[in-house]
C-alpha positions in Angstrom: -3.0 51.2 -29.4 -5.2 52.8 -26.7 -4.4 54.4 -23.4 -6.2 53.7 -20.1 -8.9 56.2 -21.0 -9.6 54.4 -24.3 -8.1 57.1 -26.5 -6.1 56.1 -29.5 -2.3 56.6 -28.8 0.1 56.9 -31.7 3.4 56.3 -29.9 5.6 53.5 -28.8 9.1 54.8 -27.8 10.3 54.2 -24.2 13.6 56.1 -24.4 15.0 59.0 -26.4 18.2 58.8 -28.5 21.2 60.9 -27.5 20.5 63.4 -30.3 17.0 64.2 -28.8 18.4 64.3 -25.3 20.8 66.9 -26.5 17.9 68.9 -27.9 16.2 68.7 -24.6 19.2 70.1 -22.8 20.0 72.9 -25.2 16.9 73.9 -27.3 16.6 77.3 -25.7 20.2 78.0 -26.6 19.7 77.3 -30.3 20.4 80.1 -32.9 17.6 81.8 -34.7 15.3 79.8 -36.9 17.3 78.8 -40.0 20.6 78.6 -38.2 22.6 75.4 -38.7 22.0 74.4 -35.1 18.2 74.9 -35.4 18.1 72.8 -38.6 20.3 70.1 -37.0 18.0 69.8 -33.9 14.8 69.9 -36.0 16.0 67.2 -38.3 16.9 65.0 -35.3 13.4 65.6 -33.8 11.6 64.8 -37.1 13.5 61.6 -37.5 12.7 60.6 -33.9 9.0 61.4 -34.2 8.7 59.8 -37.6 10.1 56.5 -36.2 7.9 56.5 -33.2 4.6 58.0 -34.1 2.8 55.9 -36.6 0.3 58.5 -37.8 3.1 61.0 -38.4 5.2 58.4 -40.3 2.3 57.7 -42.6 1.6 61.4 -43.1 5.2 62.1 -44.1 5.2 59.1 -46.4 2.2 60.6 -48.2 4.1 63.9 -48.6 7.0 62.1 -50.3 9.7 64.5 -51.4 8.0 67.4 -49.6 8.2 65.7 -46.2 11.1 67.7 -44.8 10.3 71.1 -46.3 6.6 70.8 -45.3 6.4 68.4 -42.4 3.6 70.2 -40.5 0.9 67.9 -39.3 -2.6 69.4 -39.3 -3.6 70.3 -35.7 -6.8 68.3 -36.2 -4.7 65.2 -35.5 -4.5 66.1 -31.8 -8.3 65.7 -31.7 -8.1 62.2 -33.2 -5.7 60.7 -30.7 -2.7 61.2 -28.4 0.4 61.8 -30.4 3.5 60.9 -28.5 6.8 59.2 -28.8 6.3 57.3 -25.5 3.5 55.4 -23.9 0.8 57.7 -22.7 0.8 56.3 -19.2 4.3 57.9 -18.8 3.0 61.4 -19.4 3.5 63.9 -16.6 0.5 65.8 -17.8 -2.1 65.7 -20.5 -3.3 69.1 -21.6 -6.6 69.6 -23.3 -7.8 72.5 -25.5 -10.6 74.6 -24.0 -13.0 73.9 -26.9 -16.7 74.5 -26.9 -19.4 72.4 -25.4 -19.8 69.1 -27.3 -16.8 69.8 -29.5 -13.9 67.3 -29.7 -10.9 68.6 -27.8 -7.3 68.3 -28.5 -5.2 66.3 -26.1 -1.4 66.9 -25.7 0.5 64.3 -23.7 3.5 66.0 -22.1 6.4 63.7 -21.4 8.5 66.1 -19.3 6.9 69.1 -17.6 10.4 70.4 -17.0 10.7 71.0 -20.8 7.5 73.1 -20.7 8.7 75.1 -17.7 12.0 75.7 -19.3 10.3 77.1 -22.4 7.9 79.2 -20.4 10.6 80.7 -18.2 13.3 81.3 -20.8 11.0 83.1 -23.2 9.3 85.2 -20.4 12.7 86.2 -18.9 14.0 87.4 -22.3 11.0 89.6 -22.7 10.1 90.8 -19.2 13.1 90.1 -17.0 13.4 87.9 -13.8 11.4 90.0 -11.3 10.4 89.6 -8.6 7.0 90.8 -9.8 3.6 91.3 -8.2 1.9 88.9 -10.6 -1.9 88.9 -10.8 -4.0 86.6 -13.0 -7.6 86.4 -13.9 -8.6 83.4 -16.1 -12.4 82.9 -16.0 -13.3 79.7 -17.7 -9.9 78.1 -17.2 -9.8 77.7 -13.4 -12.2 74.7 -13.5 -10.1 73.0 -16.1 -7.5 72.3 -13.4 -4.5 70.2 -14.4 -5.7 69.9 -18.0 -5.2 73.6 -18.9 -1.8 74.4 -20.3 -2.6 78.1 -19.9 -3.3 77.7 -16.2 -0.2 75.6 -15.7 1.9 78.4 -17.5 0.5 81.1 -15.2 1.1 79.1 -12.1 4.7 78.4 -13.3 5.2 82.1 -13.8 3.8 83.0 -10.3 5.9 80.3 -8.7 9.0 81.4 -10.5 8.8 85.2 -10.4 5.9 86.2 -8.1 6.2 87.9 -4.7 4.0 87.0 -1.7 1.1 89.2 -3.0 1.0 87.3 -6.3 -1.9 85.0 -7.2 -5.3 84.9 -8.9 -7.7 87.7 -8.2 -10.6 85.9 -9.9 -12.3 89.2 -11.1 -12.4 90.6 -7.6 -11.6 94.3 -8.0 -10.7 94.7 -4.3 -8.0 92.1 -4.7 -6.5 93.8 -7.6 -6.6 97.2 -5.9 -4.8 95.6 -2.9 -2.1 94.3 -5.2 -1.8 97.8 -6.8 -1.3 99.3 -3.4 1.3 96.7 -2.5 3.2 97.2 -5.8 3.3 101.0 -5.2 4.4 100.6 -1.6 7.2 98.1 -2.2 8.2 99.2 -5.7 7.7 95.9 -7.4 6.7 95.7 -11.0 3.1 94.6 -11.5 2.2 92.2 -14.2 -1.5 91.6 -14.9 -2.3 88.5 -16.9 -5.8 87.7 -18.1 -8.2 86.8 -20.9 -9.2 89.8 -23.0 -12.9 90.0 -22.2 -12.3 89.7 -18.5 -9.8 92.5 -18.4 -12.0 94.7 -20.6 -15.0 94.2 -18.4 -12.9 95.2 -15.4 -11.8 98.6 -16.8 -15.1 99.4 -18.5 -16.9 99.1 -15.1 -14.4 101.6 -13.7 -10.9 102.7 -14.7 -8.1 101.3 -12.5 -4.7 103.0 -13.0 -1.8 100.7 -12.5 1.6 101.8 -11.1 4.3 103.0 -13.5 6.1 100.1 -15.2 3.2 97.8 -15.0 2.5 95.3 -17.9 -0.9 94.0 -19.0 -0.7 90.6 -20.8 -3.9 89.4 -22.5 -4.3 85.9 -23.8 -6.9 86.5 -26.5 -10.6 85.8 -26.5 -11.5 89.2 -28.1 -15.1 88.2 -28.7 -16.8 89.8 -25.7 -20.3 89.3 -24.5 -21.4 92.2 -26.6 -19.2 92.3 -29.7 -16.0 91.2 -31.4 -13.3 93.8 -31.4 -9.9 94.1 -33.0 -6.7 93.6 -31.1 -5.7 97.3 -31.8 -9.0 98.5 -30.3 -8.7 96.1 -27.4 -5.2 97.3 -26.5 -6.3 101.0 -26.8 -9.2 100.4 -24.3 -7.0 98.4 -21.9 -4.3 101.0 -22.0 -6.8 103.8 -21.3 -8.5 101.9 -18.6 -5.4 100.8 -16.7 -3.6 104.1 -17.3 -0.6 102.6 -19.0 1.2 103.3 -22.3 0.0 101.2 -25.3 3.4 99.6 -25.4 2.7 98.1 -21.9 -0.2 96.1 -23.2 1.0 92.8 -24.6 -0.7 89.8 -26.3 0.3 86.2 -25.7 -0.2 83.6 -28.4 -0.2 79.9 -27.4 -2.2 76.7 -27.5 -2.3 73.4 -25.7 -0.7 71.6 -28.6 2.5 73.8 -28.4 4.9 74.1 -25.4 6.1 77.5 -26.4 4.4 80.9 -26.5 4.9 84.1 -28.6 4.4 87.6 -27.3 3.8 91.0 -29.0 6.0 94.0 -28.2 3.5 96.7 -27.8 1.8 96.2 -31.2 -0.1 93.5 -33.0 2.9 91.5 -34.3 3.9 88.4 -32.4 7.5 87.3 -32.1 8.5 83.7 -31.6 11.4 82.6 -29.3 14.6 81.4 -31.1 13.5 77.7 -30.9 10.2 78.4 -32.7 9.8 78.9 -36.5 6.5 80.4 -37.8 5.7 80.3 -41.5 2.6 81.2 -43.5 1.3 78.6 -45.9 -1.3 78.7 -48.7 -4.6 77.3 -47.2 -5.5 75.7 -50.5 -2.0 74.1 -50.8 -0.2 73.9 -47.5 3.0 72.7 -49.3 3.3 76.2 -50.7 4.9 78.9 -48.5 3.4 82.4 -48.8 5.6 85.4 -49.3 5.8 88.1 -46.6 2.6 90.1 -46.3 0.5 87.5 -48.1 -2.3 86.0 -45.9 -2.4 82.3 -45.2 -2.5 79.6 -42.5 0.1 79.6 -39.7 2.5 76.7 -39.7 4.7 76.4 -36.6 7.8 74.4 -35.7 8.4 74.2 -31.9 11.5 72.4 -30.8 10.1 72.2 -27.3 7.5 69.6 -28.7 10.3 67.1 -29.1 8.3 64.3 -27.5 5.1 64.9 -29.4 4.8 66.7 -32.7 7.1 69.7 -33.4 5.7 70.8 -36.7 2.0 71.8 -36.7 -0.3 73.3 -39.2 -2.6 75.4 -37.1 -6.1 76.6 -37.9 -5.1 80.3 -37.5 -4.9 82.7 -40.4 -2.1 85.3 -40.4 0.7 86.9 -42.3 4.5 87.1 -42.0 5.8 90.5 -40.7 9.6 90.5 -40.7 10.8 88.1 -38.0 7.3 88.1 -36.5 3.7 87.3 -37.6 0.3 88.8 -37.3 -2.8 86.7 -36.5 -5.8 87.8 -38.7 -8.5 85.2 -38.1 -9.4 81.5 -38.3 -9.8 79.1 -41.2 -13.2 78.7 -42.8 -14.8 75.3 -43.5 -13.5 75.0 -47.0 -10.0 76.1 -46.0 -10.0 73.5 -43.2 -10.9 70.8 -45.6 -8.0 71.8 -47.9 -5.5 71.7 -45.0 -6.8 68.4 -43.7 -7.2 66.6 -47.1 -4.0 64.5 -46.7 -4.8 63.7 -43.1 -8.2 62.4 -44.1 -6.6 60.0 -46.5 -5.0 58.2 -43.5 -8.4 57.2 -41.9 
């Protein structure tokens, strides 16, 4: 069927079964990935999504016996239609990927923004505490996206939940950031600076700006600057030097509009998922095959917070497993993309 904007919508369900309602209430309290509770909740979600999203049902049918062990739907499907277990006119928000000019963008219909906010806050609190913080954000290129940007929504949620009266967006204005630094020093609040990589780098390369002790810098990626592409390690070194903080105080955030949960680094280049998210590395030539730790491949993610859309997603990011975390190493090439999307293309 089609929504009011003419987009194909693969979803029909108007109410969730009790098993899924229980997941909504308790997904942040699940044990680590692989625990009996995680597996129980994931199985309930897959069954629910399979029954109510036609494209996903047909995809899992193609997988046959591999459906449960490799249920990850290629992220390309979010560009082909709205994947939801409910009618899209009941969505509380529809997030879109940033994309490039002329490129087809992903669309993620969010049934309950409260689920997204619960995921945002629980994960953030476990890593950074509950504040209050002096929370400053600079997201050039996202502000104009308004209500369609999941990143902008996340930052606004964090400011609303943990920010003091000086918190807000400084939109690249150095004097606004300097004022927040003075405020943080005067009142002893912890300053958290959130921004895209190239914007933060431009700021400190123009002139160093020491932050108060205890400050945290969170960058959201975008390491291809106007001049060159740099490694995450080099980026963190430059940001730490420019802001006068320890390397461990520079953190990366990994997220996308298709997922309602984020992963953070802990002062290095390894991302750690929250307990309700499982990240695996799959063979790009055969996504049914899981790569051993340290072997490169494509990131496959299960996010229980996506209970009303698609929880198991095969991304287009390359990476490797590192203990309980993962490292992002690049993006899929054209031939690798074709391999990952081969089964999906059979459904056209």
